[in-house]
DSSP file (Angstrom, degrees, kcal/mol; ACC not computed):
  #  RESIDUE AA STRUCTURE BP1 BP2  ACC     N-H-->O    O-->H-N    N-H-->O    O-->H-N    TCO  KAPPA ALPHA  PHI   PSI    X-CA   Y-CA   Z-CA
    1    1 A M              0   0    0      0, 0.0     2,-0.4     0, 0.0    54,-0.2   0.000 360.0 360.0 360.0 137.7   -8.2   -2.5   16.0
    2    2 A W  E     -A   54   0A   0     52,-3.1    52,-2.6     2,-0.0     2,-0.4  -0.922 360.0-158.4-121.9 151.3   -7.0    1.1   16.3
    3    3 A G  E     -A   53   0A   0     -2,-0.4     2,-0.4    50,-0.2    50,-0.2  -0.996   5.6-169.8-131.6 137.2   -9.0    4.3   15.4
    4    4 A L  E     -A   52   0A   0     48,-2.4    48,-2.0    -2,-0.4     2,-0.4  -0.993   6.2-160.2-122.0 133.7   -7.8    7.7   14.5
    5    5 A E  E     -A   51   0A   0     -2,-0.4     2,-0.5    46,-0.2    46,-0.3  -0.942  10.1-145.4-111.2 140.2  -10.1   10.7   14.2
    6    6 A F  E     -A   50   0A   0     44,-3.6    44,-0.8    -2,-0.4    10,-0.5  -0.891  17.7-175.8-108.9 127.1   -9.1   13.7   12.3
    7    7 A V  E     -C   15   0B   0     -2,-0.5     3,-0.2     8,-0.2     7,-0.1  -0.932  31.3-140.9-124.9 151.1  -10.1   17.2   13.3
    8    8 A A  E    S+     0   0B   0      6,-2.2     2,-0.4    -2,-0.4    -1,-0.1   0.856  99.7  26.7 -71.0 -38.0   -9.6   20.7   11.9
    9    9 A D  E  >> -C   14   0B   0      5,-1.2     4,-2.3     1,-0.1     5,-0.7  -0.944  64.3-161.5-134.2 113.8   -9.0   22.2   15.4
   10   10 A K  T  45S+     0   0    0     -2,-0.4    -1,-0.1    -3,-0.2    -2,-0.1   0.870  92.1  53.2 -58.2 -39.4   -7.6   20.1   18.2
   11   11 A K  T  45S+     0   0    0      1,-0.2    -1,-0.2     2,-0.1    -2,-0.0   0.937 124.3  24.4 -65.6 -49.6   -8.9   22.6   20.9
   12   12 A T  T  45S-     0   0    0      2,-0.1    -1,-0.2    -3,-0.0    -2,-0.2   0.567  96.2-132.6 -89.1 -16.6  -12.5   22.6   19.8
   13   13 A R  T  <5 +     0   0    0     -4,-2.3    -3,-0.2     1,-0.2    -2,-0.1   0.796  42.1 173.0  58.0  32.4  -12.5   19.2   18.0
   14   14 A Q  E   < -C    9   0B   0     -5,-0.7    -6,-2.2    -7,-0.1    -5,-1.2  -0.581  27.9-127.8 -65.8 119.5  -14.2   21.0   15.1
   15   15 A P  E     -C    7   0B   0      0, 0.0    -8,-0.2     0, 0.0     2,-0.1  -0.209  21.8-101.1 -65.0 160.6  -14.4   18.5   12.2
   16   16 A F        -     0   0    0    -10,-0.5    33,-0.7     1,-0.1     5,-0.0  -0.435  46.7 -93.0 -73.0 155.4  -13.1   19.1    8.7
   17   17 A E    >   -     0   0    0      1,-0.1     3,-2.0    31,-0.1     4,-0.4  -0.478  34.3-120.8 -66.5 140.3  -15.7   20.0    6.1
   18   18 A P  G >  S+     0   0    0      0, 0.0     3,-1.4     0, 0.0    -1,-0.1   0.777 108.0  68.3 -57.3 -24.8  -16.9   17.0    4.2
   19   19 A G  G 3  S+     0   0    0      1,-0.3    -2,-0.0     2,-0.1    -3,-0.0   0.695  88.7  64.8 -65.2 -19.1  -15.8   18.3    1.0
   20   20 A K  G <  S-     0   0    0     -3,-2.0    -1,-0.3    63,-0.0     5,-0.1   0.664  87.9-153.9 -73.9 -22.1  -12.1   18.0    2.0
   21   21 A K    <>  +     0   0    0     -3,-1.4     4,-2.0    -4,-0.4     5,-0.2   0.867  25.8 169.0  41.3  52.8  -12.5   14.3    2.1
   22   22 A I  H  > S+     0   0    0     -5,-0.3     4,-2.7     1,-0.2     5,-0.2   0.924  70.9  50.8 -59.0 -52.4   -9.7   13.8    4.7
   23   23 A A  H  > S+     0   0    0      1,-0.2     4,-2.4     2,-0.2    -1,-0.2   0.884 112.0  47.3 -55.7 -43.3  -10.4   10.2    5.4
   24   24 A H  H  > S+     0   0    0      2,-0.2     4,-2.0     1,-0.2    -1,-0.2   0.863 111.1  52.0 -73.7 -32.8  -10.4    9.3    1.8
   25   25 A R  H  X S+     0   0    0     -4,-2.0     4,-2.3     2,-0.2    -2,-0.2   0.904 109.4  48.4 -66.4 -40.2   -7.3   11.1    1.2
   26   26 A V  H  X S+     0   0    0     -4,-2.7     4,-2.8     2,-0.2    -2,-0.2   0.919 110.9  51.0 -63.0 -43.7   -5.5    9.4    4.0
   27   27 A V  H  X S+     0   0    0     -4,-2.4     4,-2.2    -5,-0.2    -2,-0.2   0.919 111.4  48.9 -59.7 -43.3   -6.7    5.9    2.7
   28   28 A A  H  X S+     0   0    0     -4,-2.0     4,-1.9     2,-0.2    -1,-0.2   0.903 114.8  43.0 -67.5 -42.4   -5.4    6.7   -0.8
   29   29 A E  H  X S+     0   0    0     -4,-2.3     4,-1.4     2,-0.2    -2,-0.2   0.921 111.6  53.8 -73.2 -38.9   -2.0    7.9    0.4
   30   30 A A  H ><>S+     0   0    0     -4,-2.8     5,-2.4     1,-0.2     3,-0.6   0.933 108.2  51.6 -54.7 -47.1   -1.7    5.0    2.9
   31   31 A M  H ><5S+     0   0    0     -4,-2.2     3,-1.7     1,-0.3    -1,-0.2   0.887 105.6  54.7 -58.2 -42.1   -2.4    2.6    0.0
   32   32 A N  H 3<5S+     0   0    0     -4,-1.9    -1,-0.3     1,-0.3    -2,-0.2   0.803 109.2  49.2 -58.1 -33.0    0.4    4.4   -2.0
   33   33 A N  T <<5S-     0   0    0     -4,-1.4    -1,-0.3    -3,-0.6    -2,-0.2   0.176 125.4-100.9 -95.8  16.3    2.7    3.6    1.0
   34   34 A G  T < 5S+     0   0    0     -3,-1.7     2,-0.4     1,-0.2    -3,-0.2   0.728  83.9 121.1  75.3  23.8    1.7    0.0    1.2
   35   35 A L      < -     0   0    0     -5,-2.4     2,-0.6    -6,-0.1    -1,-0.2  -0.963  51.3-146.8-122.9 133.7   -0.7    0.3    4.1
   36   36 A I        +     0   0    0     -2,-0.4    19,-0.4    -3,-0.1     2,-0.3  -0.904  28.2 161.6-100.7 121.1   -4.3   -0.7    4.2
   37   37 A V        -     0   0    0     -2,-0.6    17,-0.2   -10,-0.2    -6,-0.1  -0.931  32.4-123.5-133.5 160.5   -6.6    1.5    6.4
   38   38 A Y  E     -B   53   0A   0     15,-2.4    15,-2.5    -2,-0.3     2,-0.1  -0.912  21.6-124.5-112.0 127.4  -10.4    1.9    6.4
   39   39 A P  E     -B   52   0A   0      0, 0.0     2,-0.4     0, 0.0    13,-0.2  -0.384  20.3-168.9 -73.6 148.8  -12.1    5.2    6.0
   40   40 A V  E     +B   51   0A   0     11,-2.8    11,-2.3    -2,-0.1     2,-0.3  -0.992  13.1 174.9-131.6 123.2  -14.7    6.4    8.6
   41   41 A T  E     +B   50   0A   0     -2,-0.4     9,-0.2     9,-0.2     7,-0.1  -0.922  56.5  30.6-129.2 158.4  -16.8    9.4    7.8
   42   42 A G  S  > S+     0   0    0      7,-1.8     4,-1.8    -2,-0.3     6,-0.3   0.626  72.1 133.5  72.6  19.7  -19.6   11.1    9.5
   43   43 A C  T  4  +     0   0    0      6,-0.4     6,-0.2     1,-0.2     7,-0.1   0.558  64.1  55.8 -77.9  -9.5  -18.3   10.2   12.9
   44   44 A A  T  4 S-     0   0    0      4,-2.3     5,-0.2     1,-0.0    -1,-0.2   0.898 137.9 -18.2 -88.6 -50.1  -18.8   13.6   14.4
   45   45 A D  T  4 S-     0   0    0      3,-1.6    -2,-0.2     4,-0.0     4,-0.1   0.156  99.8 -85.9-148.8  24.1  -22.5   14.3   13.8
   46   46 A G  S  < S+     0   0    0     -4,-1.8    -3,-0.1     2,-0.5     3,-0.1   0.156 126.7  42.9  91.6 -20.5  -23.5   11.8   11.0
   47   47 A A  S    S+     0   0    0      1,-0.2     2,-0.3    -5,-0.1    -5,-0.2   0.612 110.3  48.2-123.9 -28.8  -22.4   14.1    8.2
   48   48 A R  S    S+     0   0    0     -6,-0.3    -4,-2.3    -7,-0.1    -3,-1.6  -0.796  72.9  81.3-113.1 157.1  -19.1   15.6    9.3
   49   49 A G        -     0   0    0    -33,-0.7    -7,-1.8    -2,-0.3     2,-0.4   0.040  45.9-148.3 119.4 135.5  -16.1   13.8   10.7
   50   50 A D  E     +AB   6  41A   0    -44,-0.8   -44,-3.6    -9,-0.2     2,-0.3  -0.988  27.5 137.0-136.8 141.8  -13.2   11.9    9.3
   51   51 A G  E     -AB   5  40A   0    -11,-2.3   -11,-2.8    -2,-0.4     2,-0.3  -0.965  33.2-128.4-161.3 176.0  -11.1    9.0   10.6
   52   52 A V  E     -AB   4  39A   0    -48,-2.0   -48,-2.4    -2,-0.3     2,-0.4  -0.958  10.2-140.2-130.5 152.6   -9.5    5.7    9.8
   53   53 A L  E     -AB   3  38A   0    -15,-2.5   -15,-2.4    -2,-0.3     2,-0.5  -0.950  11.3-159.8-110.1 134.1   -9.6    2.3   11.2
   54   54 A I  E     -A    2   0A   0    -52,-2.6   -52,-3.1    -2,-0.4   -17,-0.1  -0.978  10.8-179.2-115.1 125.9   -6.3    0.3   11.3
   55   55 A C        -     0   0    0     -2,-0.5     3,-0.1   -19,-0.4    -2,-0.0  -0.723   4.3-178.0-129.9  76.2   -7.0   -3.5   11.7
   56   56 A P        -     0   0    0      0, 0.0     2,-0.1     0, 0.0    -2,-0.0  -0.377  36.0 -97.6 -75.1 160.9   -3.7   -5.4   11.8
   57   57 A P    >   -     0   0    0      0, 0.0     3,-2.0     0, 0.0     0, 0.0  -0.376  27.7-115.1 -73.2 156.2   -3.9   -9.1   12.0
   58   58 A L  T 3  S+     0   0    0      1,-0.3     0, 0.0    -2,-0.1     0, 0.0   0.717 115.3  56.8 -59.3 -20.5   -3.6  -10.9   15.4
   59   59 A V  T 3  S+     0   0    0      2,-0.0    -1,-0.3     0, 0.0     2,-0.1   0.056  75.3 141.1-105.8  24.3   -0.4  -12.4   14.3
   60   60 A I    <   -     0   0    0     -3,-2.0     2,-0.2     1,-0.1     0, 0.0  -0.403  39.5-146.9 -60.5 138.4    1.4   -9.2   13.5
   61   61 A N     >  -     0   0    0     -2,-0.1     4,-2.3     1,-0.0     5,-0.2  -0.574  27.1 -97.1-106.7 172.6    5.1   -9.2   14.5
   62   62 A D  H  > S+     0   0    0      1,-0.2     4,-2.2     2,-0.2     5,-0.1   0.824 121.9  51.2 -54.7 -36.3    7.4   -6.4   15.7
   63   63 A E  H  > S+     0   0    0      2,-0.2     4,-2.6     1,-0.2    -1,-0.2   0.915 111.5  48.0 -68.3 -44.5    8.9   -5.7   12.2
   64   64 A E  H  > S+     0   0    0      2,-0.2     4,-2.8     1,-0.2    -2,-0.2   0.866 109.4  52.5 -69.6 -35.3    5.4   -5.4   10.7
   65   65 A I  H  X S+     0   0    0     -4,-2.3     4,-2.8     2,-0.2     5,-0.3   0.946 110.0  50.1 -64.3 -46.0    4.2   -3.0   13.6
   66   66 A T  H  X S+     0   0    0     -4,-2.2     4,-2.5    -5,-0.2     5,-0.2   0.947 110.3  48.5 -59.3 -45.5    7.2   -0.9   12.9
   67   67 A F  H  X S+     0   0    0     -4,-2.6     4,-2.8     2,-0.2     5,-0.3   0.945 112.5  50.5 -56.0 -46.9    6.5   -0.8    9.2
   68   68 A L  H  X S+     0   0    0     -4,-2.8     4,-2.2     1,-0.2    -2,-0.2   0.942 112.4  45.2 -53.9 -52.5    2.8    0.1   10.0
   69   69 A V  H  X S+     0   0    0     -4,-2.8     4,-2.2     1,-0.2    -1,-0.2   0.887 114.6  48.2 -64.2 -41.1    3.7    2.9   12.3
   70   70 A E  H  X S+     0   0    0     -4,-2.5     4,-2.5    -5,-0.3    -1,-0.2   0.927 113.2  46.3 -66.1 -43.0    6.3    4.3    9.9
   71   71 A Q  H  X S+     0   0    0     -4,-2.8     4,-2.0    -5,-0.2    -1,-0.2   0.822 112.5  50.5 -70.9 -30.8    4.1    4.2    6.9
   72   72 A L  H  X S+     0   0    0     -4,-2.2     4,-2.9    -5,-0.3     5,-0.2   0.887 110.9  49.6 -69.2 -40.3    1.2    5.8    8.9
   73   73 A D  H  X S+     0   0    0     -4,-2.2     4,-1.9     2,-0.2    -2,-0.2   0.902 112.2  47.1 -62.2 -44.0    3.5    8.5   10.1
   74   74 A K  H  X S+     0   0    0     -4,-2.5     4,-1.8     2,-0.2    -2,-0.2   0.899 114.0  49.7 -65.7 -43.3    4.7    9.1    6.5
   75   75 A T  H  X S+     0   0    0     -4,-2.0     4,-2.3     1,-0.2    -2,-0.2   0.941 112.4  44.6 -63.7 -52.1    1.1    9.1    5.2
   76   76 A L  H  X S+     0   0    0     -4,-2.9     4,-2.2     2,-0.2    -1,-0.2   0.822 109.9  55.4 -67.2 -29.8   -0.2   11.6    7.8
   77   77 A A  H  X S+     0   0    0     -4,-1.9     4,-2.4    -5,-0.2    -1,-0.2   0.939 109.2  48.8 -65.3 -45.0    2.8   14.0    7.4
   78   78 A K  H  X S+     0   0    0     -4,-1.8     4,-2.4     1,-0.2    -2,-0.2   0.950 112.6  45.8 -60.4 -53.0    2.1   14.2    3.7
   79   79 A I  H  X S+     0   0    0     -4,-2.3     4,-2.2     1,-0.2    -1,-0.2   0.910 111.5  53.2 -63.4 -37.6   -1.7   14.9    4.2
   80   80 A C  H  X>S+     0   0    0     -4,-2.2     5,-3.3     1,-0.2     4,-0.9   0.954 109.8  49.2 -56.3 -48.8   -0.9   17.5    6.9
   81   81 A R  H ><5S+     0   0    0     -4,-2.4     3,-0.5     1,-0.2    -1,-0.2   0.894 110.0  50.7 -57.0 -43.5    1.4   19.3    4.5
   82   82 A E  H 3<5S+     0   0    0     -4,-2.4    -1,-0.2     1,-0.2    -2,-0.2   0.850 115.5  40.6 -71.9 -31.1   -1.2   19.3    1.8
   83   83 A I  H 3<5S-     0   0    0     -4,-2.2    -1,-0.2    -5,-0.2    -2,-0.2   0.456 116.1-111.8 -95.6   2.4   -3.9   20.8    4.0
   84   84 A G  T <<5       0   0    0     -4,-0.9    -3,-0.2    -3,-0.5    -4,-0.1   0.838 360.0 360.0  78.6  34.3   -1.5   23.2    5.7
   85   85 A G      <       0   0    0     -5,-3.3    -4,-0.2    -6,-0.2    -5,-0.1   0.440 360.0 360.0-107.1 360.0   -1.6   21.6    9.1
């Protein structure tokens, strides 16, 4: 299992405002790219904080890992462009 947390400011680790729904946007775009990830919200203080969990099967092979990483990169690049990051 892998986890990614998304923050508005890397230096201060300030979370995004909940209204931006970053985790849900990442999940939706990942699904468009053929990748299933699970949203995590409220991870910073119970109300704010966004992330995703990536839970590949134990039998994942090298080609599937490559696909996963490429699609995750594509997904995150699109969301970053959308939010101006």
